[in-house]
N, C-alpha and C positions, 0 to 999 in steps of 0.2 A: 504493500500500500504506500509506504513512505517513498519507495523507489519510483513509483508512478508519479507521485506528487512532485518529487525532485526533478524528474525528467520533464514533466509538464512545465514547471516553473522555469527551469533552465532554458527550455525551448522558447518560451513566450516572453520571459523577462527582458526588458531593455537594459537592465542593470548589469548584465554580464554578457560579454561577447568574446568567445573563443580565447580564453586565457591560455597561454602556452604551458603553464604549470597546472596540472590537474588538481593539485591541492588548493589552488585559488578558487576554482569553481566549487569545490567541496566546502571551503571556508565561507564562501558567499551563501551557500545553502544553510550552513550553520548559523550565520548571522540572521538569515531570514526566519529560521525557527525560533531565534531569540527575540523576534519581534522588531528587529531593526527596520527602519524605513528603506524603501528601494533607493532613495537618493543617497542615503548613508552607505548602503551596500555598493552602489555604483562608485562612490568616491573611494572606498576601500579597494575595490577591484582595480580601478584606474591607477591608483598609486602602486599597487603590487605588480600590475602588468608593466609599468614603467621600470620598476626595479628589476623584474625578471628579464627584461631585454638587455640589462646591463650586467647582471651577475646571477649567481645561483642562489635562489631564495632559501635553499636548504643548507646553506653555508653562512651562518651568521657573521663570521669574521670577514668573509668576502663582501658581504652586504655593508658591514661597518667601514671597510676600506673604500668601497665605492662611494658611500655617502660622504666620506671625508674629502674626496677630491671633486665632487660635483659642485658646480657653481649655482647652487640653489640658495634661496633665502633660508636663514636659520629657522624661521617660522615654518617653512615648508618641510625642512628636514625634521623638525620636532614632530610635526604631524605624521610624517612618514614613519618615524621610529615608533610612535604610539601604535600605528596601524600594524606595523611589522611585528611588534611585541605580541599583539593579540593573535596574529597569524602563527607565530612560533609556538605559542601556548597550545594552539589548536592541533598542530602537527607533532606535539610532544617534545619540542626543543626549547632551550632558553638561551639568553645571551646577556652580556653586560651592556646594558643600553647606554649609548652615548648621550651626553647632555648638551643640548643646543639651547642657547638663550634666545628668546624671541626678539626679533628686530623691533626697535622702538620707533615705529612710524605712525603717522596720522593719515587717515584716508583723504583722498582728493575730494574737495567739495566744489562743484561747478556753480556758476551763477544760474539764477532762474531763467535768464534769457538763453543760456546755452542749453539747458534742459528742454526748454520750449522749442528751440530750433530743431533739436533732434526729434522731438515728438511730432512736430508739424511736417517733417520731411518723410515720415514713414507712410506705408500703406495703412488703410483704415484699421485693420486688425492689430498691426504692430503699434500704431499710434495710440489706440485705446488701451493696449496693455501697458505701454510706457506711462500714459496719463494716470492709470490706476496705480502704478508703482509710485509715481510722484505724489499723488494725493493721500495714499495710505501708508507708504513706507513699508509695505509688505515684502516678504522674501519672494523670490521668483517661484520657489516651490509652492508657496501658499497661493500665489496667483494662478498657477497652472492647475491647482485643485479646485479653483472657483467654479461653482455651478450657477446656472441661471436662477435657481431658487434662492441663492444667497444674496441676490440683489433686490433690495426693496426700493422701487422707484417712488412709491408714495411717501415714504419716510426719508428718502434720499440717503440710504445707508447701504453698507455692504458688510456681510459676515465673513470674517477671515478665519479659516480653519488653521490652527497653529500646526507647525512642524518643528522638529528639533527641540522638543521640550519647552516650547514657548507657550504663551497663553493665547487662546482664541479671543477675538474681540470683534465688536461691531463699531464701524467707523463711518463718519459722514462722507458723502461724495457730492460733487458739484453737478449742476444741471448740464454743464459742458460734457462731463464724463458720461452721464446718463444718456445723453443724445448720441455720443460716440458709440456706446454699447448697443443702443437700439438699432444702429445701422448695420450691425454684424448679423450674419446668417446664423440661425439656430439649427444646427445639424444634429446635435445631441445634447446631453445634459451639461457638458462642460462648455464654459464660455470660450476658452482658448484651447482648441483641440490641436495641440502641437507637443513636441518634445523639446527638452532643453538644448539638445545638440543642434537641431535644425534652427531653433530660435536664436541660439548663440551666433550661428553663421549669418543669419539675417541681420542681427544687430551690428555685428562687426562690419558688414558691407555697408549698412546704413550710415554708421558714424564715420566711416572712412570717406564715403562720397560727400557727406554733409560737411565734414571738416575741410575737404579739398575745395568744395564750392564756396564756403564762407571764409576760407583762409584762416581757419582757427584750429590748430592741431590739438588744442585742449579737449576737443570733443572726442578724440580717440581714447581719452582716459576714462570715459564714462562707460560703466558696465551696470548690470542689474543692481548690485548692492550699493552703487553710488547713489541711486535714488533713495535708498533707505537711510544712508548717512546724511544726505541732503535734508530729508524730511525730519530726522531727529534734531539736526542742527537748527533748522528753521523753527520747529515747534518750541525748542528751548529759548530761542531768541524772542519769540512772540510772548511766551508765558513766564519765562524764568522759573518754571515749575518742573523739576526733574522727575517727579513722580508722574506727572501728566505725560511726559515723554516716554517713560517706562511703560505706561498703559498703552499708549498709541502703538509702540513698537512690539508690545507683547513680551517684553523681557521678564523673566522670573527673578533674575538677580539684578539688583539695582547697580551693581558694579559694572555690568555690561552697558549701562546707560550713561555712566558718569563721563565718558569720553566726550559727550556732546557739550558739556560745560566748557571744556578746553577748546573745542572746535569753534563754538560760538564766540568765545572771547577773542580768539585769534582772528577769525574772519571779520568780525565787526569792530576790531581794534581801531581801525581808521575812521570809524564813524565820528560824527560831530561830538565834541565834548560839552555841547550846550544842553542843559537839562531843563525840563519843566518840573518844578517842585511843588508839592502839596503838603499840608499839615492838617491833622485832625485828631481830636481826642475821642471821637465816636467810633465804636467798633463797626457799626454798620457802614459808615462812610469809608472806613479802612478797607473793608471787604470789597466795596465797589471800586476803590482805587486799584486794588490788586487785580480785580477782574478786568479792569480797563488797561492793564499793562504796566502799572506803576510798580516799582520794587521798593520794599521797606528798607530804610536806611538806619534809623535809630529812634529812640524815644527821649525827649528832652526831660530835664528835671521837673518841669511843671506838668508832665503827662502828655505832651503833644507827640503824636507819632508822625515821623517825617518820611515822606515817600518821594521818589524821583522817577522820571522817564525821559529818555533821550528825545530831543526835538526832531 
């Protein structure tokens, strides 16, 4: 029974495609039985396949030597060593795992004009997908799981089904996006009937052509997750509420969200240093000021709460 299920999944799954080492396919099935998402399995198989093209996966010392000379980012090497450690455990081997310190880098945040230029240059389906990424900050895997029943045009909301241990959430969407979605053909339950590989090629071609047309090479740095980083940064800039950003992005751990405080500060550092200042001793007025974008500064000795907002 299990053999039949394994053969059926291996034949139908888009997560695994002809790994040279048979243990990799068996490991993929092992992860599937553990309940891992197909996107996670695909990532593991992809990393292991790259390694198997360079060295013998059943020789940990050879793998370690190969990683040592590869010109990969430390963050990539760290991810690969974590995946390989799990693979080794599955085939009954161990190794002294090398330690790679993650590179300390910040994600690229484009301007809204650059994002909109890319959105407007795409075909209707691609443009709608990118607009959805922009407005929700959802992961590409979450967007590709989106079904038509998840879109509430009356309430102007979309239900995002979480992946990778995040929280599901309901987020507002604009009339513009609703109209873009209404123009798409409904061939089945899924809004975007495509796979990540084909979509990635489409986006790469789109940004390359648009960057060349507009003479802006920065567009080539935009990928799916860039929209998520942009959304998190902009939401924190508008609200100065990191908990709000955590909810919008579906983070379970607030530490994953804290990066947007630094990004917002760096991006808007050049903003005007002119402020609109308000003072109140009334809690209700204080709440209204915060809701309108003012940030709390201090409370004076006579009980006045001071707020400010950039002009």
